[in-house]
C-alpha positions as CSV (number, residue, x, y, z in Angstrom):
1,M,0.0,0.0,0.0
2,L,1.2,3.5,-0.8
3,I,2.3,5.5,2.3
4,L,2.3,9.3,2.0
5,R,5.2,10.8,4.0
6,Y,6.4,14.4,4.7
7,E,10.0,15.2,4.3
8,K,11.7,18.6,4.4
9,G,8.8,20.6,3.0
10,T,7.7,18.0,0.5
11,V,5.3,15.0,0.2
12,L,6.7,11.7,-0.9
13,S,4.2,9.5,-2.8
14,G,6.3,6.4,-3.6
15,N,6.0,5.1,-7.1
16,I,2.7,7.0,-7.7
17,H,3.0,9.9,-10.1
18,V,0.6,12.4,-8.4
19,P,-0.1,15.9,-9.8
20,H,2.8,18.4,-9.4
21,S,5.3,15.7,-8.5
22,S,8.7,14.7,-10.1
23,W,10.8,11.6,-9.6
24,D,13.6,11.8,-7.0
25,P,16.0,8.9,-7.7
26,A,17.8,9.4,-4.3
27,A,14.5,8.9,-2.4
28,K,13.2,6.4,-5.0
29,S,9.9,8.2,-4.8
30,Y,7.9,10.9,-6.5
31,R,8.2,14.2,-4.6
32,S,5.8,17.2,-4.5
33,L,6.0,20.5,-2.6
34,A,4.0,20.2,0.6
35,I,1.5,22.9,-0.5
36,R,0.1,20.3,-2.9
37,Y,-0.8,17.9,-0.1
38,P,-4.7,18.5,-0.3
39,E,-4.6,18.1,-4.1
40,I,-2.6,14.8,-3.7
41,I,-5.2,13.4,-1.3
42,R,-8.0,14.4,-3.6
43,Y,-6.3,12.8,-6.6
44,L,-5.7,9.5,-4.8
45,R,-9.2,9.3,-3.5
46,E,-10.8,10.1,-6.9
47,S,-8.5,7.6,-8.5
48,G,-9.4,4.8,-6.1
49,I,-5.8,4.3,-5.0
50,Q,-5.4,2.8,-1.5
51,F,-3.0,4.8,0.7
52,E,-2.0,5.5,4.2
53,D,-1.6,9.2,5.1
54,R,1.4,9.9,7.4
55,V,2.0,13.5,6.2
56,L,0.6,15.5,9.1
57,D,2.0,15.1,12.6
58,P,0.1,17.6,14.8
59,P,0.8,17.8,18.5
60,P,-2.0,16.6,20.9
61,H,-4.5,19.5,21.6
62,P,-7.5,20.3,23.8
63,D,-10.8,21.5,22.5
64,F,-10.4,25.1,21.3
65,R,-13.4,27.1,22.6
66,T,-13.6,30.8,23.1
67,E,-16.0,33.1,24.7
68,L,-15.2,36.0,22.4
69,V,-18.3,37.7,21.0
70,P,-17.7,38.6,17.4
71,R,-19.1,41.5,15.4
72,N,-21.4,40.8,12.5
73,Y,-18.8,41.5,9.8
74,Q,-16.3,39.1,11.5
75,L,-18.9,36.4,11.4
76,E,-19.6,37.2,7.7
77,A,-15.8,36.9,7.0
78,L,-15.6,33.6,8.9
79,D,-18.6,32.2,6.9
80,A,-17.0,33.2,3.6
81,W,-13.8,31.5,4.6
82,L,-15.6,28.3,5.6
83,E,-17.6,28.3,2.4
84,A,-14.3,28.6,0.4
85,G,-13.1,25.3,2.0
86,M,-11.2,27.0,4.9
87,R,-8.8,28.6,2.5
88,G,-8.7,32.3,1.6
89,V,-7.8,35.9,2.5
90,A,-10.0,38.4,4.4
91,V,-9.2,42.1,3.9
92,L,-10.3,44.2,6.9
93,P,-9.1,47.7,7.9
94,T,-6.6,48.2,10.7
95,G,-8.4,48.4,14.0
96,S,-11.4,46.3,12.9
97,G,-10.3,43.1,14.8
98,K,-8.5,40.8,12.4
99,T,-7.1,38.9,15.4
100,V,-10.7,38.0,16.4
101,L,-11.3,36.5,13.0
102,G,-8.2,34.4,13.5
103,V,-9.4,33.2,16.9
104,L,-12.8,32.3,15.3
105,A,-11.0,30.3,12.6
106,I,-9.0,28.3,15.2
107,Q,-12.2,27.5,17.1
108,E,-14.0,26.3,13.9
109,A,-11.0,24.2,12.7
110,N,-10.5,22.9,16.2
111,C,-7.0,21.8,15.4
112,P,-3.4,22.8,16.1
113,A,-2.6,26.2,14.4
114,I,0.4,28.4,13.7
115,V,0.0,32.1,13.2
116,V,2.8,33.7,11.1
117,V,3.5,37.4,11.6
118,P,6.0,39.9,10.3
119,T,7.4,41.3,13.6
120,I,8.3,40.3,17.2
121,D,5.8,42.8,18.5
122,L,3.0,41.2,16.6
123,M,4.1,37.8,17.7
124,D,3.8,39.0,21.3
125,Q,0.4,40.5,20.7
126,W,-1.0,37.4,19.1
127,R,0.4,35.2,21.9
128,V,-1.4,37.3,24.5
129,R,-4.7,37.3,22.5
130,L,-4.6,33.6,21.8
131,S,-3.8,32.8,25.5
132,E,-6.6,35.0,26.7
133,A,-9.1,33.6,24.1
134,F,-8.4,29.9,24.7
135,R,-6.8,30.0,28.2
136,A,-3.9,28.0,26.9
137,E,-0.1,28.3,26.8
138,V,1.0,29.6,23.3
139,G,4.3,28.6,21.7
140,A,6.7,31.0,19.9
141,Y,9.2,30.7,17.1
142,G,11.1,34.0,16.7
143,G,13.3,36.4,18.6
144,G,15.4,33.5,19.8
145,A,12.4,31.5,21.1
146,A,11.6,28.0,19.7
147,V,8.7,26.6,21.8
148,L,6.2,24.3,20.1
149,K,2.7,24.2,21.4
150,P,-0.7,23.3,19.7
151,L,-1.1,27.0,19.3
152,T,2.1,28.7,18.1
153,V,3.0,32.1,16.7
154,A,6.1,32.5,14.5
155,T,7.7,35.4,12.7
156,Y,7.9,35.1,8.9
157,D,11.7,34.9,9.1
158,T,11.6,32.0,11.6
159,A,8.7,30.2,9.9
160,Y,10.8,30.3,6.7
161,L,14.0,29.1,8.3
162,R,12.3,26.3,10.3
163,A,9.8,25.3,7.5
164,E,11.2,21.8,7.2
165,E,10.7,21.3,10.9
166,L,7.3,23.0,11.3
167,G,5.7,22.3,8.0
168,N,3.6,19.2,8.9
169,R,2.8,20.1,12.5
170,F,-0.2,22.4,12.0
171,P,-3.3,21.6,9.9
172,L,-4.2,25.4,10.1
173,V,-1.8,28.2,9.2
174,I,-2.9,31.9,9.6
175,F,-0.8,34.5,7.8
176,D,-1.2,37.9,9.4
177,E,-0.3,40.8,7.1
178,V,-0.5,38.3,4.3
179,H,0.8,40.7,1.7
180,H,4.3,39.9,3.0
181,L,3.8,36.2,2.0
182,A,3.9,37.0,-1.8
183,S,7.5,38.1,-1.7
184,P,10.0,35.6,-3.3
185,G,11.5,34.4,-0.1
186,Y,8.5,34.2,2.2
187,S,6.3,32.5,-0.4
188,Q,8.3,29.4,0.3
189,I,6.7,29.2,3.7
190,A,3.4,28.5,2.0
191,E,5.0,26.1,-0.4
192,L,6.8,24.0,2.3
193,Y,3.9,23.8,4.8
194,A,1.4,20.9,4.3
195,S,-1.4,22.8,6.2
196,P,-4.6,22.1,4.3
197,Y,-6.4,25.0,6.0
198,R,-5.1,28.5,5.4
199,M,-6.2,32.0,6.3
200,G,-4.7,35.3,5.2
201,L,-5.4,38.5,7.0
202,T,-4.5,42.0,5.8
203,A,-5.7,45.6,5.6
204,T,-4.0,46.1,2.3
205,Y,-4.2,43.2,-0.2
206,E,-2.5,44.8,-3.3
207,R,1.3,45.1,-3.6
208,E,2.9,47.8,-5.7
209,D,4.9,45.1,-7.5
210,G,1.8,43.1,-8.4
211,L,3.0,39.9,-6.6
212,H,-0.3,39.7,-4.7
213,S,-1.5,37.8,-7.8
214,R,0.3,34.8,-6.2
215,L,-1.8,34.8,-3.0
216,P,-4.7,32.7,-4.4
217,D,-2.3,29.8,-5.0
218,L,-0.4,30.3,-1.8
219,V,-3.3,30.8,0.6
220,G,-6.6,30.8,-1.3
221,P,-8.8,33.4,-3.0
222,K,-9.8,36.8,-1.5
223,V,-13.1,35.7,0.3
224,Y,-14.1,38.8,2.1
225,E,-13.3,42.6,2.0
226,R,-14.4,45.6,3.9
227,R,-12.9,49.0,3.2
228,V,-12.3,51.8,5.7
229,S,-15.1,53.9,4.1
230,D,-17.5,51.0,4.6
231,M,-16.9,50.9,8.3
232,A,-16.3,54.5,9.3
233,G,-18.8,55.8,11.8
234,V,-20.1,52.3,12.7
235,H,-17.3,50.0,13.7
236,L,-14.5,52.5,13.1
237,A,-14.2,56.2,13.9
238,N,-15.3,58.7,11.4
239,F,-12.4,60.4,9.7
240,R,-11.3,63.4,7.7
241,I,-8.2,63.7,5.4
242,E,-6.8,67.2,5.0
243,R,-3.9,68.4,2.9
244,I,-1.7,71.4,3.8
245,Q,0.6,72.7,1.1
246,V,3.8,74.6,1.9
247,D,6.3,76.5,-0.3
248,L,9.9,75.5,-0.4
249,P,12.2,78.2,0.9
250,P,14.1,80.0,-2.0
251,T,17.4,78.1,-1.5
252,E,15.6,74.7,-1.3
253,A,13.4,75.6,-4.3
254,E,16.5,76.5,-6.4
255,E,18.2,73.3,-5.5
256,Y,15.1,71.2,-6.2
257,V,14.6,72.8,-9.6
258,R,18.3,72.2,-10.5
259,A,18.2,68.5,-9.4
260,M,15.0,67.7,-11.2
261,G,16.3,69.5,-14.3
262,V,19.2,67.0,-14.4
263,Y,16.8,64.1,-14.0
264,R,14.2,65.2,-16.5
265,G,16.9,66.2,-19.0
266,F,18.3,62.7,-18.9
267,L,14.9,61.2,-19.5
268,R,14.2,63.5,-22.4
269,R,17.5,62.9,-24.1
270,R,17.1,59.1,-23.8
271,G,13.5,59.1,-24.7
272,L,12.5,57.5,-21.4
273,R,9.1,57.7,-19.7
274,M,8.4,56.8,-16.0
275,R,4.9,55.4,-16.1
276,S,5.2,52.5,-13.7
277,P,7.3,51.2,-10.8
278,E,8.8,48.8,-13.4
279,D,10.0,51.7,-15.5
280,F,11.8,53.1,-12.5
281,R,13.3,49.7,-11.6
282,R,14.8,49.6,-15.1
283,L,16.3,53.0,-14.6
284,V,17.9,51.8,-11.3
285,M,19.3,48.8,-13.2
286,M,20.7,51.1,-15.9
287,S,22.4,53.3,-13.3
288,G,24.6,50.4,-12.4
289,R,26.5,50.6,-15.7
290,D,25.7,54.1,-17.1
291,P,27.3,57.0,-15.2
292,E,24.8,59.5,-16.7
293,A,21.9,57.4,-15.6
294,R,23.4,57.2,-12.1
295,E,23.8,61.0,-12.0
296,A,20.2,61.4,-13.1
297,L,19.0,58.9,-10.4
298,L,21.0,60.6,-7.7
299,S,19.6,64.0,-8.7
300,K,16.1,62.7,-8.5
301,M,16.7,61.3,-5.0
302,R,18.2,64.6,-3.9
303,A,15.2,66.5,-5.2
304,M,12.8,64.2,-3.4
305,E,14.9,64.5,-0.2
306,I,14.5,68.3,-0.4
307,A,10.7,68.1,-1.0
308,L,10.1,65.5,1.7
309,N,12.3,67.1,4.4
310,S,11.8,70.8,3.7
311,N,12.3,73.2,6.6
312,S,8.9,74.6,5.7
313,K,7.3,71.4,7.0
314,I,8.8,71.9,10.4
315,E,7.1,75.3,10.6
316,A,3.8,73.9,9.4
317,L,4.1,71.1,12.0
318,R,4.7,73.8,14.7
319,R,1.4,75.5,13.8
320,I,-0.5,72.3,13.7
321,L,0.7,71.2,17.1
322,E,0.0,74.6,18.6
323,K,-3.6,74.5,17.2
324,N,-4.2,71.0,18.5
325,R,-2.3,71.2,21.8
326,G,-2.9,68.1,24.0
327,E,-4.5,66.0,21.3
328,R,-3.1,62.4,20.9
329,T,-1.0,62.8,17.8
330,L,1.1,60.5,15.7
331,I,3.6,62.1,13.3
332,F,4.8,60.1,10.4
333,T,7.9,60.7,8.2
334,H,9.7,58.8,5.5
335,H,13.3,59.4,6.7
336,N,14.7,58.8,10.1
337,S,16.7,62.1,9.9
338,L,13.5,64.1,9.9
339,V,12.2,62.0,12.9
340,Y,15.2,62.9,15.0
341,A,15.1,66.6,13.9
342,I,11.4,66.8,14.9
343,S,12.1,65.0,18.2
344,A,14.9,67.5,19.0
345,A,13.0,70.6,18.0
346,F,9.7,69.8,19.8
347,L,10.9,67.4,22.6
348,I,8.7,64.7,21.2
349,P,9.7,61.0,21.8
350,A,10.8,59.3,18.6
351,I,10.4,55.7,17.5
352,T,12.4,54.3,14.6
353,H,13.8,50.8,13.7
354,E,16.8,51.8,15.8
355,T,14.7,52.2,18.9
356,P,15.2,49.3,21.3
357,K,12.2,47.2,22.0
358,D,12.0,48.0,25.7
359,E,12.2,51.8,25.0
360,R,9.6,51.5,22.3
361,A,7.2,49.8,24.7
362,R,7.9,52.4,27.4
363,I,7.1,55.3,24.9
364,L,3.9,53.7,23.8
365,K,2.8,53.0,27.4
366,K,3.3,56.6,28.3
367,F,1.5,57.7,25.2
368,R,-1.4,55.4,26.1
369,E,-1.5,56.8,29.7
370,G,-1.4,60.4,28.4
371,A,2.1,61.2,29.8
372,Y,3.1,61.8,26.2
373,S,0.6,63.6,23.8
374,A,2.6,63.0,20.7
375,V,5.0,60.5,19.1
376,V,7.1,60.9,16.0
377,T,8.0,57.9,13.9
378,S,9.2,56.8,10.4
379,R,7.8,53.6,9.0
380,V,8.1,51.3,12.0
381,L,4.6,52.0,13.3
382,D,2.9,51.5,9.9
383,E,2.1,47.9,10.7
384,G,2.7,45.2,13.2
385,I,2.5,47.2,16.3
386,D,-0.6,47.9,18.4
387,V,-0.5,51.7,18.7
388,P,-2.6,53.1,21.5
389,E,-5.6,55.3,20.6
390,A,-4.7,58.5,18.7
391,S,-7.1,60.9,17.0
392,L,-4.7,63.1,15.0
393,G,-2.2,61.9,12.4
394,I,0.3,64.1,10.6
395,I,2.1,62.8,7.5
396,L,5.1,65.0,6.9
397,S,6.5,62.7,4.3
398,G,5.9,59.2,2.8
399,T,5.8,57.2,-0.4
400,G,3.1,56.8,-3.0
401,S,2.1,53.5,-1.5
402,K,-1.6,53.1,-1.0
403,R,-0.8,50.4,1.6
404,E,1.3,52.7,3.6
405,F,-1.4,55.4,3.6
406,V,-4.2,53.1,4.6
407,Q,-2.0,51.6,7.4
408,R,-1.2,55.1,8.7
409,L,-4.8,56.1,8.6
410,G,-5.7,52.8,10.4
411,R,-3.6,53.8,13.4
412,L,-6.3,56.5,14.1
413,L,-9.5,54.6,13.5
414,R,-10.1,52.7,16.7
415,K,-13.7,53.8,17.7
416,S,-14.3,55.6,20.9
417,G,-17.6,57.3,21.4
418,D,-18.2,60.1,18.8
419,K,-14.5,60.4,18.1
420,E,-13.5,61.8,14.7
421,A,-10.0,61.1,13.4
422,R,-8.1,63.5,11.3
423,L,-5.2,62.7,9.0
424,I,-3.2,65.8,7.8
425,E,-0.8,65.6,5.0
426,V,1.9,68.3,4.7
427,V,3.0,68.5,1.1
428,S,5.6,70.6,-0.7
429,R,3.9,72.7,-3.3
430,L,5.0,72.5,-7.0
431,T,7.0,69.3,-6.4
432,E,6.7,65.6,-7.3
433,E,5.3,65.1,-3.8
434,S,1.9,66.5,-4.9
435,R,1.6,63.6,-7.3
436,I,2.8,61.1,-4.7
437,S,0.1,62.4,-2.3
438,S,-2.7,62.0,-4.9
439,R,-1.5,58.4,-5.8
440,R,-1.5,57.1,-2.2
441,R,-4.9,58.6,-1.4
442,R,-6.5,56.2,-3.9
443,G,-6.2,53.5,-1.3
444,V,-9.0,55.1,0.6
């Protein structure tokens, strides 16, 4: 009789040529990526082939039952996932309780589950939520930890590095911030895990590079989606988005025009047009072997640095803070240099990727308690960190990414009474930043 076995992220099917398999002479067996495990089972059953299934090796587990009371849209999302065969992606705004949906999925599947997350902070948050929901000890893989439990949380990095070890231990895998999974490295997590049940959670499904098109094969189709505008005023706070334009000081304006002139002149001479991220990537590749292209690229970067970090923005920020004194405020920038300049000028605590974990936790605790009324950050708070309630967000600089914009807005949307959140963009007038601002707003 055929015995199906798991080995190093693959399924061995003996001398039976199942779909997506190839012959491995060393193992004297056909071998398939573990992601194909459900298809292999279906094929063998439909073909009437007798087999013994030894692929999954889940740890013993109790009944997973929770007393959480879900909202109606969370139940709708769960039903859509169940109807899709317990495979698929749910798209819900930041602050709408995606973790609750994951808890509900674990209860319905009632089997060992691993939650894969992008950061250590998110790993800690999920462990707390799962422990509270199921009153169980929760394992961890990441940040030096390697503890296996029926409920386990792992970072993407560790889930990738330990895929051969963990890939057959959990019938259910939940990918939080699932848009990360589509990247070339992390996609191997999905390929090397045999988990037949898969759930993806994100507030921002689309990627700028288009790789989200891989998610249906890796996790399942998009089964449910609610946008920020659908939930504002009901489950999320109402919100307003404002744009304040500032003029570059004369010296900055002159340098910006000169630098952009070098860049645009190069494009004109070469007959190049920048209509997509792919066009810009080709320019970056060209700059590696073409000195003139490199000069043009550096000039473009210098021009954008001027526009994004203009001194006029510091003065605009001063006016906004004075007008909204005491309001819980998150200030977002693109570059760490501007974070530190703002922190020094206004005595506002700063959080960047360089901030130690303990210090970051201390800053956010004091922000939650009201000891700090504002925090300035670069991109480290865009996702993966539970930011305490804030009602005012100020974007001094950022990319054209719709995902980044939605995530920054989402930091303000936790509902509290009649709260209205405001997101203020400060944009340098008559620069490329105006176009960037318009592009990222399309996410809302």
